[in-house]
N, CA, C and O of each residue as an XYZ file, in Angstrom:
220
protein
N       6.022     -8.474     11.277
C       5.444     -8.977     10.224
C       5.193     -7.558      9.442
O       5.239     -7.700      8.220
N       4.999     -6.545      9.777
C       4.426     -5.477      9.063
C       5.327     -5.169      8.099
O       4.865     -4.870      6.998
N       7.044     -5.170      8.318
C       7.626     -4.774      7.147
C       7.301     -5.825      6.012
O       7.552     -5.275      4.940
N       6.932     -6.867      5.849
C       6.718     -7.753      4.758
C       5.449     -7.576      4.213
O       5.181     -8.118      3.141
N       4.474     -6.765      4.914
C       3.453     -6.361      4.067
C       3.377     -5.147      3.393
O       2.691     -4.820      2.424
N       4.457     -4.325      4.276
C       4.730     -2.901      3.422
C       5.390     -3.192      1.970
O       5.083     -2.504      0.996
N       6.413     -4.369      1.886
C       6.956     -4.410      0.939
C       5.827     -5.153     -0.212
O       5.943     -4.903     -1.412
N       4.821     -6.014      0.267
C       4.225     -6.590     -0.556
C       3.259     -5.518     -0.978
O       3.043     -5.568     -2.188
N       2.617     -4.569     -0.351
C       2.002     -3.509     -1.135
C       2.852     -2.667     -1.760
O       2.345     -2.385     -2.846
N       3.770     -2.186     -1.638
C       4.787     -1.847     -2.829
C       4.741     -2.348     -3.953
O       4.525     -1.640     -4.937
N       4.929     -3.636     -4.044
C       5.063     -4.408     -4.876
C       4.029     -4.470     -5.691
O       4.190     -4.230     -6.888
N       2.756     -4.812     -5.163
C       1.469     -4.892     -5.749
C       1.436     -3.749     -6.802
O       1.548     -3.894     -8.020
N       1.235     -2.410     -6.014
C       1.105     -1.085     -6.619
C       2.201     -0.839     -7.695
O       1.897     -0.153     -8.671
N       3.285     -1.282     -7.598
C       4.263     -1.111     -8.730
C       3.961     -2.010    -10.224
O       4.047     -1.657    -11.400
N       3.623     -3.150     -9.669
C       3.232     -4.209    -10.578
C       2.019     -3.772    -11.569
O       1.835     -4.160    -12.722
N       1.263     -2.881    -10.825
C      -0.023     -2.560    -11.402
C       0.364     -1.051    -11.992
O      -0.529     -0.373    -12.499
N       1.526     -0.625    -11.919
C       2.000      0.754    -12.678
C       1.183      1.876    -11.527
O       0.880      2.988    -11.959
N       0.906      1.572    -10.294
C       0.533      2.602     -9.576
C       1.386      3.343     -8.971
O       1.774      2.894     -7.893
N       1.885      4.502     -9.359
C       2.910      5.150     -8.715
C       2.452      5.811     -7.257
O       1.333      6.311     -7.136
N       3.445      5.772     -6.116
C       3.368      6.072     -4.913
C       3.881      7.567     -4.742
O       5.075      7.709     -5.006
N       3.274      8.570     -4.395
C       3.819      9.844     -4.106
C       4.646      9.731     -2.849
O       4.647      8.671     -2.223
N       5.343     10.765     -2.453
C       5.977     11.065     -1.037
C       5.161     10.859     -0.117
O       5.461     10.030      0.742
N       3.870     11.578     -0.046
C       2.811     11.385      0.926
C       2.474     10.005      1.273
O       2.361      9.606      2.432
N       2.322      9.305      0.245
C       1.771      7.937      0.395
C       2.520      6.882      0.816
O       2.082      5.867      1.357
N       3.828      7.171      0.522
C       5.073      6.570      0.904
C       5.153      6.533      2.603
O       5.232      5.575      3.372
N       5.096      8.089      2.863
C       5.192      8.037      4.253
C       3.885      7.499      5.133
O       3.915      7.069      6.286
N       2.885      7.625      4.378
C       1.629      7.026      5.128
C       1.980      5.381      5.203
O       1.664      4.743      6.208
N       2.645      4.757      4.088
C       2.883      3.185      4.318
C       3.850      3.250      5.641
O       3.602      2.630      6.676
N       4.944      4.063      5.454
C       5.852      3.927      6.383
C       5.484      4.463      8.081
O       6.189      4.457      9.090
N       4.239      4.851      7.873
C       3.827      5.243      9.337
C       2.983      4.607      9.920
O       2.655      4.891     11.072
N       2.343      3.396      9.093
C       1.464      2.662      9.723
C       2.061      1.481     10.365
O       2.825      0.777      9.704
N       1.782      1.186     11.617
C       1.829     -0.055     12.532
C       0.739     -0.796     12.397
O       0.906     -1.983     12.675
N      -0.218     -0.512     12.093
C      -1.840     -1.448     12.150
C      -1.499     -2.607     11.154
O      -1.317     -2.334      9.967
N      -1.421     -3.696     11.538
C      -1.254     -5.092     10.523
C      -2.695     -4.871      9.754
O      -2.697     -4.731      8.531
N      -3.773     -4.847     10.418
C      -5.103     -4.885      9.874
C      -5.096     -3.656      8.810
O      -5.649     -3.913      7.741
N      -4.664     -2.638      8.927
C      -4.872     -1.530      8.012
C      -3.867     -2.017      6.812
O      -4.220     -2.017      5.633
N      -2.762     -2.372      7.195
C      -1.683     -2.699      5.927
C      -2.575     -4.040      5.171
O      -2.649     -4.054      3.943
N      -3.003     -4.759      5.705
C      -3.548     -5.831      5.127
C      -4.665     -5.420      4.349
O      -4.806     -5.989      3.267
N      -5.502     -4.535      4.684
C      -6.598     -4.011      3.857
C      -6.093     -3.010      2.859
O      -6.827     -2.813      1.890
N      -4.959     -2.341      2.930
C      -4.542     -1.744      1.921
C      -4.064     -2.718      0.726
O      -4.173     -2.508     -0.482
N      -3.495     -3.865      1.393
C      -2.770     -4.832      0.194
C      -3.992     -5.422     -0.477
O      -3.864     -5.682     -1.673
N      -5.300     -5.707      0.170
C      -6.349     -6.493     -0.524
C      -6.691     -5.192     -1.326
O      -6.995     -5.621     -2.439
N      -6.784     -4.034     -1.343
C      -7.561     -2.838     -1.935
C      -6.466     -2.926     -3.349
O      -6.817     -3.098     -4.516
N      -5.215     -2.770     -2.886
C      -4.325     -2.389     -3.918
C      -4.294     -3.540     -5.439
O      -3.709     -3.379     -6.510
N      -5.222     -4.746     -4.939
C      -5.236     -5.343     -6.266
C      -6.005     -5.055     -7.146
O      -6.010     -5.637     -8.231
N      -6.821     -4.069     -6.823
C      -8.089     -3.594     -7.795
C      -8.219     -2.342     -7.974
O      -8.973     -1.864     -8.822
N      -7.414     -1.597     -7.102
C      -7.759     -0.163     -7.012
C      -7.327      0.670     -8.261
O      -6.353      0.284     -8.907
N      -8.031      1.836     -8.643
C      -7.688      2.552     -9.631
C      -6.467      3.498     -9.812
O      -6.037      3.943    -10.877
N      -5.960      3.731     -8.459
C      -4.898      4.704     -8.136
C      -4.237      4.119     -6.844
O      -4.824      3.314     -6.121
N      -2.965      4.584     -6.606
C      -2.222      4.094     -5.327
C      -3.326      5.082     -4.205
O      -3.785      4.414     -3.278
N      -3.603      6.049     -4.231
C      -4.410      6.736     -3.156
C      -5.624      5.902     -2.856
O      -6.002      5.649     -1.712
N      -6.194      5.502     -3.929
C      -7.583      4.757     -3.682
C      -7.177      3.193     -2.932
O      -8.083      2.572     -2.375
N      -5.976      2.713     -2.964
C      -5.512      1.354     -2.372
C      -5.303      1.969     -0.872
O      -5.687      1.191      0.000
N      -4.820      3.099     -0.435
C      -4.544      3.303      0.797
C      -5.837      4.179      1.482
O      -5.786      4.654      2.616
N      -6.923      4.289      0.627
C      -8.028      4.851      1.354
C      -8.858      4.111      2.620
O      -9.793      4.693      3.169
């Protein structure tokens, strides 16, 4: 399930024009906690930056 969340998270950020740095890409890739990925996805909808989404 997690890979789908990762794809969705990247898609939302991309559609909103929020660029991911290499460090943020690594943070997403390294996350295996479903609850964290879901929180990031929710935050990505309204975040001012990709970093804010992954806070």
